[in-house]
C-alpha positions in Angstrom: 198.3 11.9 122.8 197.6 13.7 119.1 199.2 12.3 116.2 200.7 13.7 113.0 202.1 11.7 109.4 204.3 14.0 108.0 205.4 13.0 104.4 207.1 15.1 101.3 210.4 14.2 99.3 212.8 14.1 95.9 214.8 17.5 97.1 216.0 18.8 100.2 213.2 21.4 100.0 210.5 18.7 99.6 211.7 17.8 103.9 212.9 20.8 105.4 209.5 23.0 105.7 208.6 19.8 107.6 211.6 19.6 109.5 210.9 23.3 110.8 207.6 22.9 112.3 208.5 19.8 114.6 210.1 21.1 117.5 207.0 23.3 117.9 204.7 19.9 117.1 207.3 17.8 119.9 206.2 21.3 122.2 203.0 20.5 121.5 202.9 16.8 122.6 202.5 15.2 119.1 203.5 11.8 118.1 205.5 12.4 114.7 206.0 9.4 112.1 207.4 9.9 108.4 206.5 8.5 105.0 209.1 9.3 102.5 210.2 7.2 99.5 212.8 3.8 100.3 215.9 5.7 99.6 215.4 9.4 98.8 217.3 12.5 100.4 214.4 13.0 102.7 215.3 9.2 104.5 219.0 10.3 105.9 217.2 13.8 107.1 214.2 12.7 108.8 216.3 9.3 109.9 218.7 11.6 111.3 216.9 13.6 114.0 214.9 10.7 115.4 211.8 10.8 113.3 210.2 7.2 112.9 210.6 6.6 109.1 208.9 4.4 106.8 209.5 4.1 102.7 207.2 3.7 100.3 207.2 2.6 96.5 207.1 5.9 94.6 206.8 6.8 90.7 207.8 10.3 89.2 204.6 12.0 87.3 206.5 12.9 84.0 205.2 15.4 81.4 207.6 14.0 79.0 207.8 10.7 77.3 209.7 7.7 78.9 210.0 4.0 78.9 209.0 4.5 82.7 205.8 6.3 82.1 204.8 2.6 81.7 205.8 1.2 85.0 205.5 4.3 87.4 202.2 4.0 87.8 202.2 0.9 89.0 204.5 1.9 91.5 202.3 5.3 92.8 199.6 2.1 93.2 201.9 0.3 95.1 202.6 3.0 97.2 198.9 3.8 97.9 198.7 0.6 99.7 201.3 0.6 101.1 200.8 4.1 102.4 197.2 2.9 103.4 198.4 0.4 105.6 200.9 2.2 107.4 198.2 5.1 107.7 195.5 2.6 109.4 198.4 1.3 111.6 199.7 4.7 112.7 195.8 5.8 113.3 197.3 9.8 113.1 194.7 12.7 113.7 196.2 15.0 110.6 198.5 14.6 107.3 200.9 17.4 106.7 202.2 17.5 103.0 204.7 19.3 102.0 204.4 17.8 98.3 207.1 15.8 95.7 206.0 12.6 94.5 206.0 10.4 97.3 203.3 12.5 99.0 200.8 12.4 96.1 199.8 8.3 97.4 200.2 9.2 100.9 197.6 11.8 100.6 195.5 10.0 98.3 195.5 7.3 101.2 195.0 9.6 103.9 191.6 10.8 102.5 190.7 7.6 101.7 190.6 6.8 105.1 188.9 10.3 106.4 192.0 11.6 107.8 192.0 15.4 107.6 195.6 16.5 105.1 196.9 20.1 104.8 199.4 20.6 102.3 201.9 23.2 101.9 202.9 24.9 97.9 206.4 26.9 98.2 206.2 27.8 94.6 204.0 30.2 92.9 201.8 27.6 90.6 201.2 24.0 92.4 203.3 21.6 90.8 202.0 18.5 89.3 202.3 16.5 92.5 200.1 19.1 94.4 197.7 19.4 91.9 197.3 16.2 92.3 196.5 16.0 96.0 195.0 19.4 96.2 191.2 18.4 95.8 191.9 16.2 98.6 193.3 18.6 101.2 191.6 19.9 103.8 193.6 23.5 103.4 196.3 24.3 101.0 199.0 26.8 102.5 201.5 28.9 100.2 204.1 31.1 100.4 202.9 33.9 97.2 199.7 35.6 97.3 199.7 34.9 93.4 199.3 31.0 94.4 195.7 31.6 95.8 194.0 31.9 92.3 195.2 28.6 91.3 193.2 26.9 94.3 189.3 26.4 94.8 187.2 26.1 97.3 188.2 28.1 100.3 191.1 26.2 101.1 193.8 28.6 100.2 195.6 30.2 103.4 198.8 32.3 103.0 201.1 31.6 105.6 204.9 31.9 104.2 207.4 28.8 104.8 208.2 27.5 108.3 211.5 28.4 108.4 214.1 26.1 110.7 214.4 28.3 114.1 217.9 26.9 114.2 219.0 28.9 110.9 218.9 32.6 112.9 221.4 31.2 115.3 224.7 31.0 113.3 227.7 32.0 114.5 230.1 33.9 111.8 233.4 33.0 113.9 232.3 29.2 113.5 231.7 29.4 109.6 234.9 31.1 109.2 236.7 28.7 111.3 235.0 25.7 109.6 235.8 27.4 105.8 239.8 28.0 107.0 238.6 31.8 106.6 239.7 35.7 107.3 237.3 37.7 108.9 238.7 40.8 106.7 237.2 39.7 103.1 233.7 39.4 102.5 232.5 36.0 101.8 229.9 34.5 98.8 227.8 31.6 99.5 226.7 29.6 96.2 224.0 27.0 97.2 223.7 25.4 93.7 220.4 23.4 94.8 220.3 19.9 97.4 221.3 18.1 94.0 223.7 20.5 93.1 224.2 22.4 89.2 226.2 21.6 87.1 225.8 24.9 85.3 226.2 26.7 88.6 229.0 24.9 89.9 230.8 25.2 86.2 230.4 29.3 86.4 231.1 29.9 89.4 234.3 27.6 89.3 235.4 29.4 86.1 234.9 32.9 87.6 237.3 32.1 90.9 240.6 33.6 89.4 238.9 37.2 89.8 236.2 36.3 92.5 239.1 35.0 94.5 241.1 38.4 94.7 238.3 40.3 96.2 236.4 37.3 97.7 235.8 33.9 100.2 233.5 31.7 98.4 232.1 28.5 100.4 230.5 26.3 97.7 227.9 23.8 98.5 228.1 22.2 95.2 225.7 18.6 95.7 226.4 14.9 95.8 229.2 13.7 94.1 230.3 17.3 92.1 233.4 18.1 94.1 236.6 19.3 92.1 239.4 17.9 93.9 241.7 20.1 91.8 240.3 22.7 93.8 240.9 21.3 97.1 243.5 23.5 98.2 242.9 26.9 96.6 243.4 29.7 99.2 239.8 31.3 100.0 237.8 28.9 98.4 236.1 25.9 100.6 233.4 23.4 98.7 231.0 20.9 100.3 228.6 18.5 98.9 226.1 19.2 101.2 226.0 20.8 104.7 222.9 20.4 107.5 223.9 21.3 110.7 226.9 24.1 109.8 224.2 25.7 107.4 223.3 28.5 110.4 227.3 29.6 110.7 227.8 29.8 106.6 224.4 32.0 106.3 226.0 34.4 109.6 229.7 34.9 107.8 227.9 34.9 104.4 227.9 39.0 102.6 226.0 37.7 99.4 224.3 34.6 98.6 224.6 32.8 94.7 221.6 30.1 94.8 218.8 28.6 92.4 215.3 29.9 93.2 213.6 27.1 94.8 211.4 28.3 96.5 212.3 27.4 100.0 215.9 28.3 99.8 214.9 32.1 98.9 212.2 31.5 101.6 215.3 31.4 104.1 218.0 34.1 101.8 215.5 36.6 102.6 214.4 35.7 106.3 217.7 35.7 107.2 218.4 39.0 105.3 220.7 37.9 102.6 221.2 39.8 99.6 221.3 37.3 96.7 221.9 36.4 93.1 219.6 34.0 91.8 220.1 31.6 88.6 216.7 30.1 88.2 216.3 26.6 86.6 215.7 26.4 82.9 212.4 26.7 81.9 213.9 23.9 79.2 214.4 21.4 82.2 211.5 22.4 84.5 208.2 23.5 84.3 209.5 27.0 85.4 208.4 27.9 88.8 212.0 29.1 89.6 211.9 31.7 87.0 208.7 32.9 88.8 209.9 32.8 92.2 212.9 34.6 91.0 210.9 37.2 89.0 209.3 38.0 92.0 211.9 38.5 94.3 213.8 40.8 91.8 210.7 42.8 91.4 210.1 43.2 95.2 214.1 44.7 94.9 215.5 41.4 96.8 217.7 39.6 94.5 219.6 39.9 91.0 218.6 37.4 88.6 220.4 35.7 85.7 218.3 33.3 83.6 220.4 30.1 83.1 221.3 31.0 79.2 222.6 33.9 80.2 225.0 32.5 82.8 228.8 33.0 82.0 231.4 34.2 83.5 231.4 37.9 82.5 227.5 38.0 83.9 227.9 36.3 87.1 231.2 38.3 87.6 229.1 41.9 87.0 226.1 40.3 89.3 228.5 40.0 92.1 230.0 43.2 91.5 226.5 44.9 90.9 224.9 43.7 93.9 228.0 44.4 96.5 227.9 48.1 95.2 224.3 48.5 96.2 224.6 46.4 99.3 222.5 48.6 101.0 219.8 49.1 98.9 218.9 45.5 98.8 219.2 45.3 102.1 216.3 48.0 102.5 214.1 46.5 100.1 214.7 43.3 102.4 213.8 45.0 105.8 210.5 46.7 104.3 209.3 42.8 103.3 206.1 41.9 105.1 207.1 38.8 107.2 204.2 36.3 109.0 204.7 33.8 111.6 204.6 30.7 109.2 205.0 28.0 111.6 202.7 29.6 114.3 199.8 30.1 111.5 200.4 26.2 110.0 200.8 24.7 113.7 197.0 26.7 114.1 195.5 24.8 111.2 197.3 21.8 112.2 195.4 21.8 115.3 192.0 22.6 114.2 192.4 19.6 111.7 193.3 17.5 114.5 190.4 18.8 116.8 188.0 18.3 114.3 189.1 14.6 113.8 188.6 14.3 118.0 
């Protein structure tokens, strides 16, 4: 039996592309295992679908001063040792990494043991974890054409991002019933990222009195970020996190307000939903979401509000503009070239596994 080891974690965006590959890998007869952190979001997402999971020690690689910068290197070294032990026991034919800090010791250990590694980079520019891992990779899959210039050695492969097939099977009626919404008012879905954005949450909630006059809003606000005072507001439904029902929420939504993580916006594009993107500020990140959002804006897929410009007024104006010009956004989305990301990546995995064999 062919064996594959998947890794990636820290946010849902570093896990869901792996999950999208799993049904096809099973069809091809792969034995699948997963390495993530001890208690990150990836553990729940992967164990929920019945994939064997092992946690390792993980340290964050920071660009800023922190006391943890003194201790986390030791966690990474421990994670490398744990990964090497697990990989020897698994004896996989290939490792596929979606990135995140937990993936670095896994990739390093696999390369040390001569296991071929395929990496996927969703953002326009590689993050620090993938920058460290790319030299050890056999191939590097990516989402934006511009990313190729950052990947040397002929490893670059433009694949797009794997999208979970079940997202295309949603039911509008099921989504409306889940939220107790009516069918005769448009629906806005708000996605503040897997951890929830306080800035986005606050802006949406402050705009509710005006928005709810014309729209219904389903709000994925992040763990621990529910506002109990809004529990019984008609036309507004909030969830900390949604998994299986996400397809139904997409199916019923006329507009999506979202952060600009590459995986999230890839799903929005694939499902042909006009969007308002609020990228994470460059002050709190390396600016990758801003690049992602501006690319989508340039292509006519999305309206962008910089976090520093986000307010009740700018959000309401954006909603009005996008829905007034919804057909124009849909036309641009329909012209977007599509790639069969899952089959392209599976082809690379099969090639690497065959070479290992």
